[in-house]
A tleap script that builds the chain and sets N, CA, C and O, in Angstrom:
source leaprc.protein.ff14SB
mol = sequence {
  NMET GLU PHE ASP LYS MET GLN ASN TYR ASP
  ARG GLU ALA GLU ILE LEU LYS VAL LEU GLY
  HIE SER VAL ARG LEU LYS ILE VAL ALA GLY
  LEU MET SER GLN SER CYS ASN VAL LYS LYS
  ILE TRP GLU CYS LEU ASP LEU PRO GLN ALA
  THR VAL SER GLN HIE LEU ALA LEU LEU LYS
  ASN LYS GLY ILE ILE GLN GLY ARG ARG ASP
  GLY VAL GLU VAL PHE TYR GLN VAL VAL SER
  LYS GLU ALA ARG ASP ILE VAL SER ALA LEU
  LEU GLY PRO PRO HIE GLN CPRO
}
set mol.1.N position { -108.952 33.956 -19.855 }
set mol.1.CA position { -107.436 33.483 -19.949 }
set mol.1.C position { -107.847 32.025 -19.723 }
set mol.1.O position { -108.677 31.449 -19.020 }
set mol.2.N position { -106.673 31.585 -20.846 }
set mol.2.CA position { -106.732 29.994 -21.006 }
set mol.2.C position { -105.188 29.523 -20.222 }
set mol.2.O position { -104.133 30.143 -20.348 }
set mol.3.N position { -105.373 28.394 -19.483 }
set mol.3.CA position { -103.779 27.534 -18.963 }
set mol.3.C position { -103.625 26.370 -20.047 }
set mol.3.O position { -104.398 25.652 -20.681 }
set mol.4.N position { -102.511 26.505 -19.965 }
set mol.4.CA position { -101.966 25.503 -21.047 }
set mol.4.C position { -101.472 24.395 -20.002 }
set mol.4.O position { -100.460 24.377 -19.300 }
set mol.5.N position { -102.826 23.209 -20.167 }
set mol.5.CA position { -102.450 22.424 -19.225 }
set mol.5.C position { -101.881 21.597 -18.884 }
set mol.5.O position { -101.892 20.928 -17.851 }
set mol.6.N position { -100.901 21.578 -20.428 }
set mol.6.CA position { -99.794 20.521 -20.584 }
set mol.6.C position { -98.391 20.908 -20.363 }
set mol.6.O position { -97.463 20.106 -20.471 }
set mol.7.N position { -98.209 22.479 -19.969 }
set mol.7.CA position { -97.367 22.846 -20.166 }
set mol.7.C position { -96.797 22.433 -18.469 }
set mol.7.O position { -97.558 22.826 -17.584 }
set mol.8.N position { -95.743 21.808 -18.086 }
set mol.8.CA position { -95.405 21.804 -16.611 }
set mol.8.C position { -94.164 23.078 -16.359 }
set mol.8.O position { -93.072 22.777 -16.841 }
set mol.9.N position { -94.217 24.124 -15.826 }
set mol.9.CA position { -93.217 24.731 -14.946 }
set mol.9.C position { -92.690 24.824 -13.923 }
set mol.9.O position { -92.400 25.786 -13.211 }
set mol.10.N position { -92.469 23.034 -13.792 }
set mol.10.CA position { -91.545 22.934 -12.387 }
set mol.10.C position { -90.013 23.500 -12.788 }
set mol.10.O position { -89.441 24.250 -11.997 }
set mol.11.N position { -89.459 23.161 -13.884 }
set mol.11.CA position { -87.999 23.400 -13.915 }
set mol.11.C position { -87.855 25.448 -13.933 }
set mol.11.O position { -87.179 26.295 -13.349 }
set mol.12.N position { -88.676 25.427 -14.720 }
set mol.12.CA position { -88.928 27.157 -13.912 }
set mol.12.C position { -88.663 27.803 -13.285 }
set mol.12.O position { -87.807 28.686 -13.223 }
set mol.13.N position { -90.036 27.113 -12.196 }
set mol.13.CA position { -90.105 27.316 -10.871 }
set mol.13.C position { -89.064 26.722 -9.681 }
set mol.13.O position { -89.073 26.985 -8.479 }
set mol.14.N position { -88.298 25.961 -10.327 }
set mol.14.CA position { -87.370 25.348 -9.820 }
set mol.14.C position { -86.076 26.892 -9.711 }
set mol.14.O position { -85.689 27.440 -8.679 }
set mol.15.N position { -85.780 27.147 -10.825 }
set mol.15.CA position { -84.950 28.016 -11.147 }
set mol.15.C position { -84.914 29.159 -10.311 }
set mol.15.O position { -84.061 29.421 -9.463 }
set mol.16.N position { -86.226 30.019 -10.719 }
set mol.16.CA position { -86.805 30.894 -9.963 }
set mol.16.C position { -86.247 30.903 -8.407 }
set mol.16.O position { -85.576 31.782 -7.867 }
set mol.17.N position { -86.751 29.603 -7.827 }
set mol.17.CA position { -86.047 29.746 -6.521 }
set mol.17.C position { -84.809 29.844 -5.513 }
set mol.17.O position { -84.514 30.128 -4.352 }
set mol.18.N position { -84.162 29.319 -7.017 }
set mol.18.CA position { -82.972 29.552 -6.993 }
set mol.18.C position { -82.253 30.680 -6.836 }
set mol.18.O position { -81.343 30.892 -6.033 }
set mol.19.N position { -82.734 31.416 -7.681 }
set mol.19.CA position { -82.335 32.604 -8.513 }
set mol.19.C position { -83.055 33.989 -7.544 }
set mol.19.O position { -82.883 35.159 -7.886 }
set mol.20.N position { -84.010 33.512 -6.089 }
set mol.20.CA position { -84.643 34.452 -5.276 }
set mol.20.C position { -83.290 34.976 -4.585 }
set mol.20.O position { -83.377 36.176 -4.842 }
set mol.21.N position { -82.713 34.900 -4.239 }
set mol.21.CA position { -81.382 34.870 -3.616 }
set mol.21.C position { -80.322 35.755 -4.152 }
set mol.21.O position { -79.571 35.394 -5.059 }
set mol.22.N position { -80.251 37.310 -3.392 }
set mol.22.CA position { -79.844 38.152 -4.204 }
set mol.22.C position { -77.973 37.668 -4.359 }
set mol.22.O position { -77.242 38.111 -5.245 }
set mol.23.N position { -77.645 36.943 -3.548 }
set mol.23.CA position { -76.127 36.576 -3.665 }
set mol.23.C position { -75.934 35.945 -4.957 }
set mol.23.O position { -75.108 36.248 -5.819 }
set mol.24.N position { -77.041 34.783 -4.979 }
set mol.24.CA position { -76.780 33.582 -6.049 }
set mol.24.C position { -77.730 34.256 -7.743 }
set mol.24.O position { -77.467 33.928 -8.900 }
set mol.25.N position { -78.540 34.990 -7.381 }
set mol.25.CA position { -78.201 36.481 -8.335 }
set mol.25.C position { -77.346 36.949 -9.158 }
set mol.25.O position { -77.132 36.764 -10.356 }
set mol.26.N position { -76.844 37.634 -8.294 }
set mol.26.CA position { -75.967 38.527 -8.383 }
set mol.26.C position { -74.592 37.482 -9.279 }
set mol.26.O position { -73.937 37.921 -10.225 }
set mol.27.N position { -74.440 36.191 -8.727 }
set mol.27.CA position { -73.000 35.847 -8.951 }
set mol.27.C position { -73.659 35.037 -10.953 }
set mol.27.O position { -73.150 35.012 -12.073 }
set mol.28.N position { -74.665 34.662 -10.487 }
set mol.28.CA position { -75.271 34.631 -12.107 }
set mol.28.C position { -75.184 35.761 -12.950 }
set mol.28.O position { -74.922 35.863 -14.148 }
set mol.29.N position { -75.334 36.210 -12.475 }
set mol.29.CA position { -75.375 38.140 -13.648 }
set mol.29.C position { -74.075 38.303 -13.775 }
set mol.29.O position { -73.931 39.023 -14.763 }
set mol.30.N position { -73.205 38.078 -13.399 }
set mol.30.CA position { -71.694 37.862 -13.479 }
set mol.30.C position { -71.320 37.315 -13.908 }
set mol.30.O position { -70.167 37.690 -14.117 }
set mol.31.N position { -71.625 35.946 -14.542 }
set mol.31.CA position { -71.367 34.707 -14.504 }
set mol.31.C position { -71.438 35.093 -16.352 }
set mol.31.O position { -70.500 35.077 -17.149 }
set mol.32.N position { -72.712 35.379 -16.573 }
set mol.32.CA position { -73.519 35.593 -17.635 }
set mol.32.C position { -72.274 36.460 -18.659 }
set mol.32.O position { -72.272 35.990 -19.797 }
set mol.33.N position { -71.587 37.227 -18.529 }
set mol.33.CA position { -70.984 38.027 -19.198 }
set mol.33.C position { -69.106 37.682 -19.367 }
set mol.33.O position { -68.469 38.042 -20.357 }
set mol.34.N position { -68.509 36.958 -18.218 }
set mol.34.CA position { -67.647 35.830 -17.904 }
set mol.34.C position { -67.539 34.748 -17.487 }
set mol.34.O position { -68.460 34.318 -16.792 }
set mol.35.N position { -66.370 33.900 -17.755 }
set mol.35.CA position { -66.676 32.909 -16.742 }
set mol.35.C position { -65.593 33.485 -15.587 }
set mol.35.O position { -64.698 34.286 -15.857 }
set mol.36.N position { -65.845 32.928 -14.254 }
set mol.36.CA position { -64.531 33.063 -13.451 }
set mol.36.C position { -64.229 31.989 -12.334 }
set mol.36.O position { -64.893 30.957 -12.244 }
set mol.37.N position { -63.337 32.253 -11.612 }
set mol.37.CA position { -63.206 31.259 -10.511 }
set mol.37.C position { -63.471 31.869 -9.017 }
set mol.37.O position { -63.318 33.045 -8.689 }
set mol.38.N position { -63.886 30.836 -8.230 }
set mol.38.CA position { -64.245 31.219 -6.924 }
set mol.38.C position { -63.804 32.651 -6.349 }
set mol.38.O position { -64.476 33.569 -5.877 }
set mol.39.N position { -62.450 32.505 -6.560 }
set mol.39.CA position { -61.586 33.507 -5.843 }
set mol.39.C position { -62.207 34.935 -6.195 }
set mol.39.O position { -62.905 35.702 -5.530 }
set mol.40.N position { -61.720 35.000 -7.418 }
set mol.40.CA position { -62.678 36.277 -8.096 }
set mol.40.C position { -64.385 36.774 -7.703 }
set mol.40.O position { -64.914 37.881 -7.598 }
set mol.41.N position { -64.862 35.458 -7.567 }
set mol.41.CA position { -66.056 35.889 -7.497 }
set mol.41.C position { -66.057 35.650 -6.109 }
set mol.41.O position { -67.260 35.654 -5.849 }
set mol.42.N position { -65.420 35.433 -5.004 }
set mol.42.CA position { -65.659 36.003 -3.711 }
set mol.42.C position { -65.139 37.323 -3.368 }
set mol.42.O position { -65.549 38.094 -2.501 }
set mol.43.N position { -64.179 37.459 -4.181 }
set mol.43.CA position { -63.454 38.884 -4.318 }
set mol.43.C position { -64.611 39.829 -4.169 }
set mol.43.O position { -64.729 40.718 -3.325 }
set mol.44.N position { -65.335 39.539 -4.996 }
set mol.44.CA position { -65.769 41.339 -6.284 }
set mol.44.C position { -66.819 41.095 -5.562 }
set mol.44.O position { -67.426 42.155 -5.406 }
set mol.45.N position { -67.688 39.642 -4.692 }
set mol.45.CA position { -68.838 39.819 -4.284 }
set mol.45.C position { -68.512 40.476 -2.454 }
set mol.45.O position { -69.439 41.062 -1.894 }
set mol.46.N position { -67.068 40.272 -1.663 }
set mol.46.CA position { -66.814 40.742 -0.933 }
set mol.46.C position { -67.500 39.913 0.263 }
set mol.46.O position { -67.898 40.431 1.307 }
set mol.47.N position { -67.600 38.126 -0.151 }
set mol.47.CA position { -68.142 37.555 0.870 }
set mol.47.C position { -66.851 36.669 1.276 }
set mol.47.O position { -65.821 36.544 0.613 }
set mol.48.N position { -67.163 36.071 2.555 }
set mol.48.CA position { -66.272 34.596 2.690 }
set mol.48.C position { -66.344 33.641 1.621 }
set mol.48.O position { -67.460 33.302 1.226 }
set mol.49.N position { -65.027 33.027 0.952 }
set mol.49.CA position { -65.166 32.306 0.580 }
set mol.49.C position { -66.371 30.698 0.701 }
set mol.49.O position { -67.053 30.142 -0.159 }
set mol.50.N position { -66.139 30.389 2.305 }
set mol.50.CA position { -66.953 29.307 2.379 }
set mol.50.C position { -68.495 30.016 1.783 }
set mol.50.O position { -69.136 29.176 1.150 }
set mol.51.N position { -69.095 31.207 1.862 }
set mol.51.CA position { -70.492 31.515 1.615 }
set mol.51.C position { -70.646 31.094 0.267 }
set mol.51.O position { -71.391 30.180 -0.085 }
set mol.52.N position { -69.933 31.772 -0.476 }
set mol.52.CA position { -69.870 31.881 -2.070 }
set mol.52.C position { -70.072 30.650 -2.266 }
set mol.52.O position { -71.141 30.310 -2.773 }
set mol.53.N position { -68.850 29.437 -1.823 }
set mol.53.CA position { -69.076 28.350 -1.999 }
set mol.53.C position { -69.722 27.373 -2.155 }
set mol.53.O position { -69.596 26.319 -2.778 }
set mol.54.N position { -70.781 28.035 -1.221 }
set mol.54.CA position { -72.225 27.175 -0.674 }
set mol.54.C position { -73.265 27.094 -1.708 }
set mol.54.O position { -74.123 26.274 -2.033 }
set mol.55.N position { -72.725 28.677 -2.251 }
set mol.55.CA position { -74.015 29.401 -3.091 }
set mol.55.C position { -73.138 28.985 -4.380 }
set mol.55.O position { -74.025 28.759 -5.203 }
set mol.56.N position { -72.171 28.803 -4.893 }
set mol.56.CA position { -72.059 27.848 -6.593 }
set mol.56.C position { -72.499 26.359 -6.079 }
set mol.56.O position { -73.467 25.931 -6.709 }
set mol.57.N position { -72.070 25.603 -5.216 }
set mol.57.CA position { -72.885 24.450 -4.658 }
set mol.57.C position { -74.485 24.203 -5.301 }
set mol.57.O position { -75.051 23.361 -5.999 }
set mol.58.N position { -74.732 25.134 -4.797 }
set mol.58.CA position { -76.704 24.998 -5.001 }
set mol.58.C position { -76.738 25.634 -6.997 }
set mol.58.O position { -77.142 25.030 -7.991 }
set mol.59.N position { -76.309 26.620 -6.903 }
set mol.59.CA position { -75.960 26.912 -8.533 }
set mol.59.C position { -75.916 25.894 -9.455 }
set mol.59.O position { -76.551 25.882 -10.509 }
set mol.60.N position { -74.951 24.791 -8.949 }
set mol.60.CA position { -74.238 23.725 -9.601 }
set mol.60.C position { -75.612 22.550 -9.683 }
set mol.60.O position { -76.171 21.995 -10.629 }
set mol.61.N position { -75.753 22.520 -8.596 }
set mol.61.CA position { -76.708 20.780 -8.634 }
set mol.61.C position { -77.797 21.168 -8.805 }
set mol.61.O position { -78.491 20.155 -8.713 }
set mol.62.N position { -78.816 22.512 -9.122 }
set mol.62.CA position { -79.478 22.792 -9.970 }
set mol.62.C position { -79.733 23.362 -11.148 }
set mol.62.O position { -80.680 24.059 -11.511 }
set mol.63.N position { -78.136 22.732 -12.081 }
set mol.63.CA position { -77.967 22.663 -13.281 }
set mol.63.C position { -77.652 24.196 -13.825 }
set mol.63.O position { -77.459 24.423 -15.019 }
set mol.64.N position { -77.626 25.106 -12.915 }
set mol.64.CA position { -77.718 26.515 -13.356 }
set mol.64.C position { -76.610 26.813 -14.583 }
set mol.64.O position { -76.656 27.154 -15.765 }
set mol.65.N position { -75.510 26.452 -13.510 }
set mol.65.CA position { -73.727 27.026 -13.970 }
set mol.65.C position { -72.789 25.160 -13.726 }
set mol.65.O position { -72.926 24.174 -13.002 }
set mol.66.N position { -72.049 25.533 -14.649 }
set mol.66.CA position { -71.253 24.571 -14.499 }
set mol.66.C position { -69.557 25.122 -14.881 }
set mol.66.O position { -69.117 25.892 -15.734 }
set mol.67.N position { -68.823 24.196 -13.648 }
set mol.67.CA position { -67.401 24.380 -13.440 }
set mol.67.C position { -66.405 23.628 -14.545 }
set mol.67.O position { -66.376 22.398 -14.582 }
set mol.68.N position { -65.783 24.243 -15.231 }
set mol.68.CA position { -64.687 23.636 -16.139 }
set mol.68.C position { -63.134 23.954 -15.487 }
set mol.68.O position { -62.711 25.101 -15.342 }
set mol.69.N position { -62.359 22.708 -15.119 }
set mol.69.CA position { -61.631 22.398 -14.381 }
set mol.69.C position { -60.267 23.107 -15.747 }
set mol.69.O position { -60.106 22.826 -16.935 }
set mol.70.N position { -59.375 24.294 -14.606 }
set mol.70.CA position { -57.906 24.678 -15.336 }
set mol.70.C position { -56.711 24.495 -14.510 }
set mol.70.O position { -56.309 25.167 -13.560 }
set mol.71.N position { -56.226 23.452 -15.063 }
set mol.71.CA position { -55.399 23.322 -13.883 }
set mol.71.C position { -55.829 22.476 -12.631 }
set mol.71.O position { -56.448 21.414 -12.687 }
set mol.72.N position { -55.221 23.385 -11.008 }
set mol.72.CA position { -56.007 23.923 -9.690 }
set mol.72.C position { -57.374 24.388 -10.270 }
set mol.72.O position { -58.334 23.627 -10.156 }
set mol.73.N position { -57.510 25.515 -10.846 }
set mol.73.CA position { -58.824 26.509 -10.344 }
set mol.73.C position { -59.880 25.576 -11.175 }
set mol.73.O position { -59.535 24.732 -12.002 }
set mol.74.N position { -61.513 25.942 -10.729 }
set mol.74.CA position { -62.468 25.948 -11.600 }
set mol.74.C position { -63.062 27.254 -11.716 }
set mol.74.O position { -63.225 27.829 -10.640 }
set mol.75.N position { -63.420 27.858 -12.741 }
set mol.75.CA position { -64.080 28.324 -13.531 }
set mol.75.C position { -65.602 27.914 -13.911 }
set mol.75.O position { -66.058 26.985 -14.577 }
set mol.76.N position { -66.109 28.832 -13.318 }
set mol.76.CA position { -67.631 28.735 -13.682 }
set mol.76.C position { -68.627 29.578 -14.833 }
set mol.76.O position { -68.746 30.722 -15.272 }
set mol.77.N position { -68.927 28.928 -14.919 }
set mol.77.CA position { -70.069 29.814 -16.347 }
set mol.77.C position { -71.434 28.932 -16.317 }
set mol.77.O position { -71.686 27.728 -16.260 }
set mol.78.N position { -72.379 30.437 -16.400 }
set mol.78.CA position { -73.482 29.737 -16.785 }
set mol.78.C position { -74.194 28.707 -17.707 }
set mol.78.O position { -73.842 28.911 -18.869 }
set mol.79.N position { -74.929 27.839 -17.620 }
set mol.79.CA position { -75.000 26.755 -18.673 }
set mol.79.C position { -76.600 26.693 -18.697 }
set mol.79.O position { -76.967 25.994 -19.642 }
set mol.80.N position { -77.272 27.018 -18.225 }
set mol.80.CA position { -78.909 26.845 -18.065 }
set mol.80.C position { -79.595 28.350 -19.041 }
set mol.80.O position { -79.750 29.481 -18.580 }
set mol.81.N position { -79.872 27.930 -20.325 }
set mol.81.CA position { -80.679 29.235 -21.230 }
set mol.81.C position { -81.733 29.285 -20.091 }
set mol.81.O position { -82.308 30.180 -20.709 }
set mol.82.N position { -82.306 29.173 -19.272 }
set mol.82.CA position { -83.687 29.299 -18.749 }
set mol.82.C position { -83.409 30.653 -17.895 }
set mol.82.O position { -83.996 31.735 -17.906 }
set mol.83.N position { -82.101 30.106 -17.024 }
set mol.83.CA position { -82.003 30.992 -16.163 }
set mol.83.C position { -81.169 32.289 -16.935 }
set mol.83.O position { -81.049 33.390 -16.397 }
set mol.84.N position { -80.666 31.989 -18.167 }
set mol.84.CA position { -80.458 33.089 -18.456 }
set mol.84.C position { -81.175 34.039 -18.906 }
set mol.84.O position { -81.010 35.238 -18.682 }
set mol.85.N position { -82.563 33.202 -20.005 }
set mol.85.CA position { -83.691 34.207 -20.076 }
set mol.85.C position { -84.475 35.078 -18.813 }
set mol.85.O position { -85.008 36.185 -18.890 }
set mol.86.N position { -84.360 34.271 -17.761 }
set mol.86.CA position { -85.139 35.322 -16.871 }
set mol.86.C position { -84.221 36.210 -16.241 }
set mol.86.O position { -84.631 37.371 -16.223 }
set mol.87.N position { -82.909 35.993 -15.625 }
set mol.87.CA position { -81.911 36.982 -15.461 }
set mol.87.C position { -81.684 37.839 -16.633 }
set mol.87.O position { -81.154 38.897 -16.294 }
set mol.88.N position { -81.896 37.747 -17.857 }
set mol.88.CA position { -81.378 39.160 -19.166 }
set mol.88.C position { -83.419 39.555 -18.833 }
set mol.88.O position { -83.708 40.739 -19.000 }
set mol.89.N position { -84.310 38.844 -18.520 }
set mol.89.CA position { -85.512 39.384 -18.385 }
set mol.89.C position { -85.597 40.437 -17.157 }
set mol.89.O position { -86.078 41.560 -17.305 }
set mol.90.N position { -85.145 40.020 -16.085 }
set mol.90.CA position { -85.216 41.391 -14.518 }
set mol.90.C position { -84.243 41.830 -14.927 }
set mol.90.O position { -84.415 43.036 -14.747 }
set mol.91.N position { -82.806 41.647 -15.600 }
set mol.91.CA position { -81.777 42.893 -15.533 }
set mol.91.C position { -81.686 43.425 -16.516 }
set mol.91.O position { -81.911 44.633 -16.444 }
set mol.92.N position { -81.352 42.909 -17.815 }
set mol.92.CA position { -81.491 43.459 -18.860 }
set mol.92.C position { -80.188 42.702 -19.466 }
set mol.92.O position { -79.454 42.272 -18.576 }
set mol.93.N position { -79.595 42.362 -21.231 }
set mol.93.CA position { -78.635 41.628 -21.433 }
set mol.93.C position { -77.803 42.390 -20.530 }
set mol.93.O position { -77.775 43.498 -19.994 }
set mol.94.N position { -76.933 40.994 -20.612 }
set mol.94.CA position { -75.203 41.515 -19.624 }
set mol.94.C position { -74.583 42.139 -20.860 }
set mol.94.O position { -74.731 42.054 -22.079 }
set mol.95.N position { -73.477 43.102 -19.615 }
set mol.95.CA position { -72.767 43.678 -20.705 }
set mol.95.C position { -71.764 43.503 -20.672 }
set mol.95.O position { -71.245 43.393 -19.561 }
set mol.96.N position { -70.778 43.356 -22.120 }
set mol.96.CA position { -69.483 42.250 -21.806 }
set mol.96.C position { -68.643 43.552 -21.086 }
set mol.96.O position { -69.134 44.677 -20.987 }
set mol.97.N position { -67.131 43.139 -20.551 }
set mol.97.CA position { -65.880 44.218 -20.342 }
set mol.97.C position { -65.500 44.548 -21.259 }
set mol.97.O position { -64.568 45.352 -21.288 }
savepdb mol mol.pdb
quit
């Protein structure tokens, strides 16, 4: 067995840590098929808005998702290729609605 001493896996390890929470994994998996606003996300997950907002903030701060403002609403989408690859490897490709 050989290890690539030059490869740095810090970014991938950080993404794995963030996706290690079931709620955040569900959010990213859902956002891979379509962008959603906070209200739709917390309604789909049946969780309080404050809880979902905390998870979204962490995902956003780690560069996994990004918000796009449309009027008074913010729609989130997955922007991290690494996160998409990891979730796809875990769960399979996203299903289009």
